C-alpha atoms as an extended CHARMM CRD file, in Angstrom:
* protein
*
       220  EXT
         1         1  UNK       CA             36.6760000000       -1.7870000000      -18.9670000000  PROA      1               0.0000000000
         2         2  UNK       CA             33.9340000000       -4.2640000000      -18.1480000000  PROA      2               0.0000000000
         3         3  UNK       CA             36.3940000000       -6.6540000000      -16.5970000000  PROA      3               0.0000000000
         4         4  UNK       CA             37.8870000000       -3.9570000000      -14.3760000000  PROA      4               0.0000000000
         5         5  UNK       CA             34.4980000000       -2.5780000000      -13.2940000000  PROA      5               0.0000000000
         6         6  UNK       CA             33.0860000000       -6.0200000000      -12.6670000000  PROA      6               0.0000000000
         7         7  UNK       CA             36.1910000000       -6.8900000000      -10.6780000000  PROA      7               0.0000000000
         8         8  UNK       CA             35.7270000000       -3.8000000000       -8.4990000000  PROA      8               0.0000000000
         9         9  UNK       CA             32.0430000000       -4.6560000000       -7.9200000000  PROA      9               0.0000000000
        10        10  UNK       CA             33.0030000000       -8.1590000000       -6.8710000000  PROA      10              0.0000000000
        11        11  UNK       CA             35.6320000000       -6.8530000000       -4.4560000000  PROA      11              0.0000000000
        12        12  UNK       CA             33.1240000000       -4.3960000000       -2.9260000000  PROA      12              0.0000000000
        13        13  UNK       CA             30.6230000000       -7.2190000000       -2.3950000000  PROA      13              0.0000000000
        14        14  UNK       CA             33.2050000000       -9.3570000000       -0.6750000000  PROA      14              0.0000000000
        15        15  UNK       CA             34.2260000000       -6.4390000000        1.5570000000  PROA      15              0.0000000000
        16        16  UNK       CA             30.5930000000       -5.8390000000        2.5510000000  PROA      16              0.0000000000
        17        17  UNK       CA             30.1240000000       -9.5150000000        3.3950000000  PROA      17              0.0000000000
        18        18  UNK       CA             33.3080000000       -9.5370000000        5.4490000000  PROA      18              0.0000000000
        19        19  UNK       CA             32.2720000000       -6.4180000000        7.3490000000  PROA      19              0.0000000000
        20        20  UNK       CA             28.8300000000       -7.8650000000        8.0450000000  PROA      20              0.0000000000
        21        21  UNK       CA             30.3820000000      -11.1000000000        9.2620000000  PROA      21              0.0000000000
        22        22  UNK       CA             32.7200000000       -9.1710000000       11.5800000000  PROA      22              0.0000000000
        23        23  UNK       CA             29.7480000000       -7.3120000000       13.0890000000  PROA      23              0.0000000000
        24        24  UNK       CA             27.8850000000      -10.5860000000       13.6430000000  PROA      24              0.0000000000
        25        25  UNK       CA             30.9080000000      -12.1620000000       15.3260000000  PROA      25              0.0000000000
        26        26  UNK       CA             31.4790000000       -9.0950000000       17.5050000000  PROA      26              0.0000000000
        27        27  UNK       CA             27.8270000000       -9.0430000000       18.5720000000  PROA      27              0.0000000000
        28        28  UNK       CA             27.9070000000      -12.7660000000       19.3860000000  PROA      28              0.0000000000
        29        29  UNK       CA             31.0930000000      -12.3730000000       21.4310000000  PROA      29              0.0000000000
        30        30  UNK       CA             29.5680000000       -9.4140000000       23.3210000000  PROA      30              0.0000000000
        31        31  UNK       CA             26.4550000000      -11.4570000000       24.1450000000  PROA      31              0.0000000000
        32        32  UNK       CA             28.5550000000      -14.3630000000       25.3560000000  PROA      32              0.0000000000
        33        33  UNK       CA             30.6310000000      -12.0490000000       27.5730000000  PROA      33              0.0000000000
        34        34  UNK       CA             27.4940000000      -10.4490000000       29.0270000000  PROA      34              0.0000000000
        35        35  UNK       CA             25.9480000000      -13.8520000000       29.6390000000  PROA      35              0.0000000000
        36        36  UNK       CA             29.0790000000      -15.1760000000       31.3340000000  PROA      36              0.0000000000
        37        37  UNK       CA             29.3160000000      -12.0480000000       33.4720000000  PROA      37              0.0000000000
        38        38  UNK       CA             25.7230000000      -12.4810000000       34.6550000000  PROA      38              0.0000000000
        39        39  UNK       CA             26.2620000000      -16.1790000000       35.3760000000  PROA      39              0.0000000000
        40        40  UNK       CA             29.4650000000      -15.5120000000       37.3110000000  PROA      40              0.0000000000
        41        41  UNK       CA             27.8020000000      -12.7050000000       39.2800000000  PROA      41              0.0000000000
        42        42  UNK       CA             24.8370000000      -14.9720000000       40.0310000000  PROA      42              0.0000000000
        43        43  UNK       CA             27.0900000000      -17.8520000000       41.0990000000  PROA      43              0.0000000000
        44        44  UNK       CA             29.2310000000      -15.6600000000       43.3370000000  PROA      44              0.0000000000
        45        45  UNK       CA             26.4160000000      -13.6940000000       44.9560000000  PROA      45              0.0000000000
        46        46  UNK       CA             23.8630000000      -16.5440000000       45.1090000000  PROA      46              0.0000000000
        47        47  UNK       CA             20.8400000000      -14.3840000000       45.9720000000  PROA      47              0.0000000000
        48        48  UNK       CA             18.4780000000      -15.9010000000       48.5200000000  PROA      48              0.0000000000
        49        49  UNK       CA             14.7310000000      -15.5280000000       48.1640000000  PROA      49              0.0000000000
        50        50  UNK       CA             13.0700000000      -13.0410000000       50.5410000000  PROA      50              0.0000000000
        51        51  UNK       CA             11.4210000000      -14.2790000000       53.7150000000  PROA      51              0.0000000000
        52        52  UNK       CA              7.8520000000      -13.4800000000       54.8060000000  PROA      52              0.0000000000
        53        53  UNK       CA              6.4460000000      -13.5250000000       58.3220000000  PROA      53              0.0000000000
        54        54  UNK       CA              2.7550000000      -13.4760000000       59.2550000000  PROA      54              0.0000000000
        55        55  UNK       CA              2.6050000000      -11.6300000000       62.5540000000  PROA      55              0.0000000000
        56        56  UNK       CA             -1.0880000000      -11.3330000000       63.3210000000  PROA      56              0.0000000000
        57        57  UNK       CA             -4.6120000000      -11.3230000000       61.9310000000  PROA      57              0.0000000000
        58        58  UNK       CA             -7.7120000000       -9.5540000000       63.2040000000  PROA      58              0.0000000000
        59        59  UNK       CA            -10.9280000000      -11.3120000000       62.1850000000  PROA      59              0.0000000000
        60        60  UNK       CA            -14.0970000000       -9.2450000000       61.8620000000  PROA      60              0.0000000000
        61        61  UNK       CA            -16.3100000000      -11.7080000000       59.9970000000  PROA      61              0.0000000000
        62        62  UNK       CA            -16.3050000000      -15.2880000000       58.7670000000  PROA      62              0.0000000000
        63        63  UNK       CA            -19.9360000000      -16.1600000000       58.1650000000  PROA      63              0.0000000000
        64        64  UNK       CA            -22.1470000000      -18.1990000000       55.8780000000  PROA      64              0.0000000000
        65        65  UNK       CA            -25.0830000000      -16.0810000000       54.7090000000  PROA      65              0.0000000000
        66        66  UNK       CA            -28.2060000000      -16.3420000000       52.5210000000  PROA      66              0.0000000000
        67        67  UNK       CA            -29.1140000000      -19.9770000000       53.2470000000  PROA      67              0.0000000000
        68        68  UNK       CA            -25.4310000000      -20.9360000000       53.4540000000  PROA      68              0.0000000000
        69        69  UNK       CA            -24.8290000000      -20.1900000000       49.7750000000  PROA      69              0.0000000000
        70        70  UNK       CA            -22.3540000000      -17.3450000000       50.3420000000  PROA      70              0.0000000000
        71        71  UNK       CA            -19.3800000000      -16.7130000000       52.6020000000  PROA      71              0.0000000000
        72        72  UNK       CA            -18.5390000000      -13.2900000000       53.9990000000  PROA      72              0.0000000000
        73        73  UNK       CA            -15.0180000000      -12.6880000000       55.2700000000  PROA      73              0.0000000000
        74        74  UNK       CA            -13.3800000000       -9.5760000000       56.6770000000  PROA      74              0.0000000000
        75        75  UNK       CA             -9.9440000000       -9.5600000000       58.2490000000  PROA      75              0.0000000000
        76        76  UNK       CA             -6.8400000000       -7.4560000000       58.6320000000  PROA      76              0.0000000000
        77        77  UNK       CA             -3.4320000000       -9.0680000000       58.5570000000  PROA      77              0.0000000000
        78        78  UNK       CA              0.0390000000       -7.8400000000       59.4470000000  PROA      78              0.0000000000
        79        79  UNK       CA              2.9550000000       -9.4170000000       57.6540000000  PROA      79              0.0000000000
        80        80  UNK       CA              6.5540000000       -8.4690000000       57.0580000000  PROA      80              0.0000000000
        81        81  UNK       CA              9.1670000000       -9.2630000000       54.4590000000  PROA      81              0.0000000000
        82        82  UNK       CA             12.9230000000       -9.3590000000       54.9410000000  PROA      82              0.0000000000
        83        83  UNK       CA             15.7880000000       -9.3950000000       52.4700000000  PROA      83              0.0000000000
        84        84  UNK       CA             18.2920000000      -11.9610000000       53.8340000000  PROA      84              0.0000000000
        85        85  UNK       CA             21.0250000000      -11.0810000000       51.3190000000  PROA      85              0.0000000000
        86        86  UNK       CA             24.1950000000       -9.1820000000       52.2100000000  PROA      86              0.0000000000
        87        87  UNK       CA             25.0540000000       -7.9760000000       48.6980000000  PROA      87              0.0000000000
        88        88  UNK       CA             21.8420000000       -8.2380000000       46.6830000000  PROA      88              0.0000000000
        89        89  UNK       CA             18.8170000000       -5.9480000000       46.8500000000  PROA      89              0.0000000000
        90        90  UNK       CA             15.2270000000       -7.0980000000       46.3270000000  PROA      90              0.0000000000
        91        91  UNK       CA             12.8410000000       -5.0930000000       44.1630000000  PROA      91              0.0000000000
        92        92  UNK       CA              9.1050000000       -5.8890000000       44.4600000000  PROA      92              0.0000000000
        93        93  UNK       CA              6.7370000000       -5.0730000000       41.6020000000  PROA      93              0.0000000000
        94        94  UNK       CA              2.9760000000       -5.6210000000       41.2430000000  PROA      94              0.0000000000
        95        95  UNK       CA              2.3580000000       -7.1610000000       44.6560000000  PROA      95              0.0000000000
        96        96  UNK       CA             -1.1190000000       -8.3520000000       45.6260000000  PROA      96              0.0000000000
        97        97  UNK       CA             -2.6010000000      -10.1960000000       48.6100000000  PROA      97              0.0000000000
        98        98  UNK       CA             -5.8110000000      -12.1610000000       49.2410000000  PROA      98              0.0000000000
        99        99  UNK       CA             -7.2600000000      -14.7870000000       51.5900000000  PROA      99              0.0000000000
       100       100  UNK       CA             -7.9690000000      -18.3720000000       50.5890000000  PROA      100             0.0000000000
       101       101  UNK       CA             -9.9150000000      -21.1210000000       52.3270000000  PROA      101             0.0000000000
       102       102  UNK       CA             -9.4650000000      -24.7370000000       51.2440000000  PROA      102             0.0000000000
       103       103  UNK       CA             -7.9680000000      -23.6260000000       47.9100000000  PROA      103             0.0000000000
       104       104  UNK       CA            -10.8130000000      -21.2070000000       47.1170000000  PROA      104             0.0000000000
       105       105  UNK       CA            -10.2060000000      -17.4700000000       47.0680000000  PROA      105             0.0000000000
       106       106  UNK       CA            -12.6020000000      -15.8960000000       49.5730000000  PROA      106             0.0000000000
       107       107  UNK       CA            -11.5870000000      -12.2140000000       49.4430000000  PROA      107             0.0000000000
       108       108  UNK       CA            -10.7890000000       -9.7380000000       46.7390000000  PROA      108             0.0000000000
       109       109  UNK       CA             -7.1230000000       -9.1630000000       45.9850000000  PROA      109             0.0000000000
       110       110  UNK       CA             -5.6760000000       -6.0700000000       47.6510000000  PROA      110             0.0000000000
       111       111  UNK       CA             -2.7230000000       -4.2720000000       46.0910000000  PROA      111             0.0000000000
       112       112  UNK       CA              0.3960000000       -3.8900000000       48.2250000000  PROA      112             0.0000000000
       113       113  UNK       CA              2.8320000000       -0.9940000000       47.8080000000  PROA      113             0.0000000000
       114       114  UNK       CA              5.7520000000       -1.7450000000       45.5290000000  PROA      114             0.0000000000
       115       115  UNK       CA              9.1800000000       -1.1140000000       46.9250000000  PROA      115             0.0000000000
       116       116  UNK       CA             12.8540000000       -1.8760000000       47.1300000000  PROA      116             0.0000000000
       117       117  UNK       CA             14.4670000000       -3.7670000000       49.9890000000  PROA      117             0.0000000000
       118       118  UNK       CA             18.1450000000       -3.1060000000       50.5420000000  PROA      118             0.0000000000
       119       119  UNK       CA             20.4250000000       -5.6830000000       52.0810000000  PROA      119             0.0000000000
       120       120  UNK       CA             19.0190000000       -7.0240000000       55.3650000000  PROA      120             0.0000000000
       121       121  UNK       CA             16.1270000000       -4.5430000000       55.1740000000  PROA      121             0.0000000000
       122       122  UNK       CA             12.6060000000       -5.2920000000       56.4480000000  PROA      122             0.0000000000
       123       123  UNK       CA              9.2550000000       -3.9200000000       55.2950000000  PROA      123             0.0000000000
       124       124  UNK       CA              5.7890000000       -4.3840000000       56.7850000000  PROA      124             0.0000000000
       125       125  UNK       CA              2.1830000000       -4.2610000000       55.5310000000  PROA      125             0.0000000000
       126       126  UNK       CA             -1.1890000000       -4.2810000000       57.3470000000  PROA      126             0.0000000000
       127       127  UNK       CA             -3.8840000000       -4.5780000000       54.6540000000  PROA      127             0.0000000000
       128       128  UNK       CA             -7.5880000000       -5.2500000000       55.0670000000  PROA      128             0.0000000000
       129       129  UNK       CA             -9.0150000000       -8.1910000000       53.1070000000  PROA      129             0.0000000000
       130       130  UNK       CA            -12.7000000000       -8.1630000000       52.1550000000  PROA      130             0.0000000000
       131       131  UNK       CA            -14.9200000000      -10.8660000000       50.7110000000  PROA      131             0.0000000000
       132       132  UNK       CA            -18.5990000000       -9.9190000000       50.6690000000  PROA      132             0.0000000000
       133       133  UNK       CA            -21.0870000000      -12.7440000000       49.9250000000  PROA      133             0.0000000000
       134       134  UNK       CA            -18.6510000000      -14.8860000000       47.9400000000  PROA      134             0.0000000000
       135       135  UNK       CA            -20.4110000000      -17.8880000000       46.3020000000  PROA      135             0.0000000000
       136       136  UNK       CA            -19.1870000000      -21.2140000000       47.7230000000  PROA      136             0.0000000000
       137       137  UNK       CA            -19.7080000000      -24.8330000000       46.7130000000  PROA      137             0.0000000000
       138       138  UNK       CA            -21.7430000000      -27.2900000000       48.8370000000  PROA      138             0.0000000000
       139       139  UNK       CA            -18.5160000000      -29.0940000000       49.7500000000  PROA      139             0.0000000000
       140       140  UNK       CA            -17.0300000000      -25.8670000000       51.0630000000  PROA      140             0.0000000000
       141       141  UNK       CA            -20.1890000000      -25.1270000000       53.0450000000  PROA      141             0.0000000000
       142       142  UNK       CA            -19.8600000000      -28.5150000000       54.7210000000  PROA      142             0.0000000000
       143       143  UNK       CA            -16.1620000000      -27.8810000000       55.4510000000  PROA      143             0.0000000000
       144       144  UNK       CA            -16.9540000000      -24.5020000000       57.0130000000  PROA      144             0.0000000000
       145       145  UNK       CA            -19.5480000000      -26.1070000000       59.2780000000  PROA      145             0.0000000000
       146       146  UNK       CA            -17.1250000000      -28.8190000000       60.3680000000  PROA      146             0.0000000000
       147       147  UNK       CA            -14.3140000000      -26.3460000000       61.0490000000  PROA      147             0.0000000000
       148       148  UNK       CA            -16.5710000000      -23.9940000000       62.9810000000  PROA      148             0.0000000000
       149       149  UNK       CA            -17.8410000000      -26.9080000000       65.0630000000  PROA      149             0.0000000000
       150       150  UNK       CA            -14.2320000000      -27.9310000000       65.7670000000  PROA      150             0.0000000000
       151       151  UNK       CA            -13.4140000000      -24.3550000000       66.7760000000  PROA      151             0.0000000000
       152       152  UNK       CA            -10.5820000000      -23.7080000000       64.3320000000  PROA      152             0.0000000000
       153       153  UNK       CA            -10.4530000000      -22.4210000000       60.7510000000  PROA      153             0.0000000000
       154       154  UNK       CA             -7.3050000000      -22.3890000000       58.6290000000  PROA      154             0.0000000000
       155       155  UNK       CA             -7.2390000000      -19.3870000000       56.3010000000  PROA      155             0.0000000000
       156       156  UNK       CA             -4.3210000000      -19.0570000000       53.9110000000  PROA      156             0.0000000000
       157       157  UNK       CA             -3.0350000000      -15.5380000000       53.3380000000  PROA      157             0.0000000000
       158       158  UNK       CA             -1.4330000000      -15.4660000000       49.8940000000  PROA      158             0.0000000000
       159       159  UNK       CA              0.8490000000      -12.8920000000       48.3090000000  PROA      159             0.0000000000
       160       160  UNK       CA              1.6630000000      -12.8650000000       44.6070000000  PROA      160             0.0000000000
       161       161  UNK       CA              3.6460000000      -10.6220000000       42.2880000000  PROA      161             0.0000000000
       162       162  UNK       CA              7.0270000000      -10.1200000000       40.6750000000  PROA      162             0.0000000000
       163       163  UNK       CA             10.4860000000       -9.7290000000       42.1760000000  PROA      163             0.0000000000
       164       164  UNK       CA             13.8420000000       -8.6080000000       40.7550000000  PROA      164             0.0000000000
       165       165  UNK       CA             17.4030000000       -8.7550000000       42.1220000000  PROA      165             0.0000000000
       166       166  UNK       CA             19.5510000000       -5.6270000000       42.1560000000  PROA      166             0.0000000000
       167       167  UNK       CA             23.3230000000       -5.3160000000       42.5090000000  PROA      167             0.0000000000
       168       168  UNK       CA             24.6540000000       -1.7980000000       42.0730000000  PROA      168             0.0000000000
       169       169  UNK       CA             23.1420000000       -0.5080000000       38.8320000000  PROA      169             0.0000000000
       170       170  UNK       CA             22.4810000000       -4.0200000000       37.5030000000  PROA      170             0.0000000000
       171       171  UNK       CA             18.8680000000       -5.2020000000       37.6680000000  PROA      171             0.0000000000
       172       172  UNK       CA             17.7840000000       -8.7450000000       36.8580000000  PROA      172             0.0000000000
       173       173  UNK       CA             14.7090000000       -9.8100000000       34.9380000000  PROA      173             0.0000000000
       174       174  UNK       CA             11.3840000000      -10.3020000000       36.7040000000  PROA      174             0.0000000000
       175       175  UNK       CA             10.6280000000      -13.5130000000       38.5790000000  PROA      175             0.0000000000
       176       176  UNK       CA              7.2640000000      -14.8090000000       39.7810000000  PROA      176             0.0000000000
       177       177  UNK       CA              6.7080000000      -14.5740000000       43.5300000000  PROA      177             0.0000000000
       178       178  UNK       CA              4.1950000000      -16.7790000000       45.3850000000  PROA      178             0.0000000000
       179       179  UNK       CA              3.8280000000      -16.6630000000       49.1800000000  PROA      179             0.0000000000
       180       180  UNK       CA              1.5340000000      -18.7980000000       51.3270000000  PROA      180             0.0000000000
       181       181  UNK       CA              0.9590000000      -17.9530000000       55.0090000000  PROA      181             0.0000000000
       182       182  UNK       CA             -1.4070000000      -20.2880000000       56.9160000000  PROA      182             0.0000000000
       183       183  UNK       CA             -3.3900000000      -18.5700000000       59.6740000000  PROA      183             0.0000000000
       184       184  UNK       CA             -4.9450000000      -20.7940000000       62.3390000000  PROA      184             0.0000000000
       185       185  UNK       CA             -8.0040000000      -18.9520000000       63.6300000000  PROA      185             0.0000000000
       186       186  UNK       CA             -9.4540000000      -20.4760000000       66.8030000000  PROA      186             0.0000000000
       187       187  UNK       CA            -12.8140000000      -19.6210000000       68.2910000000  PROA      187             0.0000000000
       188       188  UNK       CA            -13.3440000000      -18.5690000000       71.8840000000  PROA      188             0.0000000000
       189       189  UNK       CA            -15.3510000000      -21.7670000000       72.3500000000  PROA      189             0.0000000000
       190       190  UNK       CA            -12.1410000000      -23.7400000000       71.8580000000  PROA      190             0.0000000000
       191       191  UNK       CA            -13.7050000000      -26.4340000000       69.7320000000  PROA      191             0.0000000000
       192       192  UNK       CA            -17.0420000000      -28.1580000000       69.8240000000  PROA      192             0.0000000000
       193       193  UNK       CA            -18.6390000000      -25.3370000000       71.7620000000  PROA      193             0.0000000000
       194       194  UNK       CA            -20.7920000000      -24.2130000000       68.8610000000  PROA      194             0.0000000000
       195       195  UNK       CA            -19.5510000000      -20.6280000000       69.0010000000  PROA      195             0.0000000000
       196       196  UNK       CA            -17.5030000000      -20.7900000000       65.8470000000  PROA      196             0.0000000000
       197       197  UNK       CA            -15.9350000000      -17.7390000000       64.2320000000  PROA      197             0.0000000000
       198       198  UNK       CA            -18.6010000000      -15.0850000000       63.8660000000  PROA      198             0.0000000000
       199       199  UNK       CA            -18.8700000000      -11.4130000000       63.1280000000  PROA      199             0.0000000000
       200       200  UNK       CA            -18.2310000000       -9.2270000000       66.1510000000  PROA      200             0.0000000000
       201       201  UNK       CA            -20.5610000000       -6.2850000000       66.6000000000  PROA      201             0.0000000000
       202       202  UNK       CA            -19.5590000000       -2.7080000000       67.2430000000  PROA      202             0.0000000000
       203       203  UNK       CA            -16.6510000000       -2.7740000000       64.7890000000  PROA      203             0.0000000000
       204       204  UNK       CA            -14.4690000000       -4.8420000000       67.1290000000  PROA      204             0.0000000000
       205       205  UNK       CA            -12.5760000000       -7.9090000000       65.9760000000  PROA      205             0.0000000000
       206       206  UNK       CA            -10.7770000000      -10.9230000000       67.3520000000  PROA      206             0.0000000000
       207       207  UNK       CA             -7.0040000000      -10.6420000000       67.0920000000  PROA      207             0.0000000000
       208       208  UNK       CA             -4.7450000000      -13.6660000000       66.6290000000  PROA      208             0.0000000000
       209       209  UNK       CA             -0.9730000000      -13.5520000000       67.1280000000  PROA      209             0.0000000000
       210       210  UNK       CA              1.1560000000      -15.8410000000       64.9280000000  PROA      210             0.0000000000
       211       211  UNK       CA              4.7010000000      -14.6870000000       64.2600000000  PROA      211             0.0000000000
       212       212  UNK       CA              5.5390000000      -17.6800000000       62.0750000000  PROA      212             0.0000000000
       213       213  UNK       CA              7.2000000000      -17.9760000000       58.6950000000  PROA      213             0.0000000000
       214       214  UNK       CA              5.4950000000      -18.3770000000       55.3300000000  PROA      214             0.0000000000
       215       215  UNK       CA              6.2650000000      -20.6100000000       52.3740000000  PROA      215             0.0000000000
       216       216  UNK       CA              7.9510000000      -18.5650000000       49.6300000000  PROA      216             0.0000000000
       217       217  UNK       CA              8.4010000000      -19.6740000000       46.0290000000  PROA      217             0.0000000000
       218       218  UNK       CA             10.3520000000      -17.7290000000       43.3930000000  PROA      218             0.0000000000
       219       219  UNK       CA             10.2510000000      -19.0300000000       39.8280000000  PROA      219             0.0000000000
       220       220  UNK       CA             11.1310000000      -17.8330000000       36.3500000000  PROA      220             0.0000000000
């Protein structure tokens, strides 16, 4: 009896191992098929990264205050984004925008609306960017003085967030999005006139038209 029972137990163990191995192989094959399908779809569709265009900026303030230890900046920018793909949609998540001067952030980040861009679609934003009495280094203070004396200040409008590609019901993983739009802000003095870029009273601002492309980076 013991031999028969032990033989049955051994057979059951082998069957369980075989079944488990079959499940593992099936799961591995399914993963390989899914991976190949994604790679083929990616290779065929070849999604292009979205394009960004800085159209204009209205400057209300760009001033050194409190013994030149702080910088105050207020501006409104208008920029657009276009999906250049014919078969792939672009899905934006967690978008933010801020202004930078000589690699230092000079305004708070402002959240942009999330959204989906269909093929060849365009969306547009016009956010305000505020930086009230932002501490700056002595080197930056000197750079601001030189730029104001020259009559031109280069402010970089930067967008950051996540982007996904969408084809039908398929949605890719999230990719990092980094956009850099240089804005050349010239004073009315035209350089060397001492006017610089200053706050305009009465709530009015100085509007600059650009309509030029931005540098866009998409990374894993």
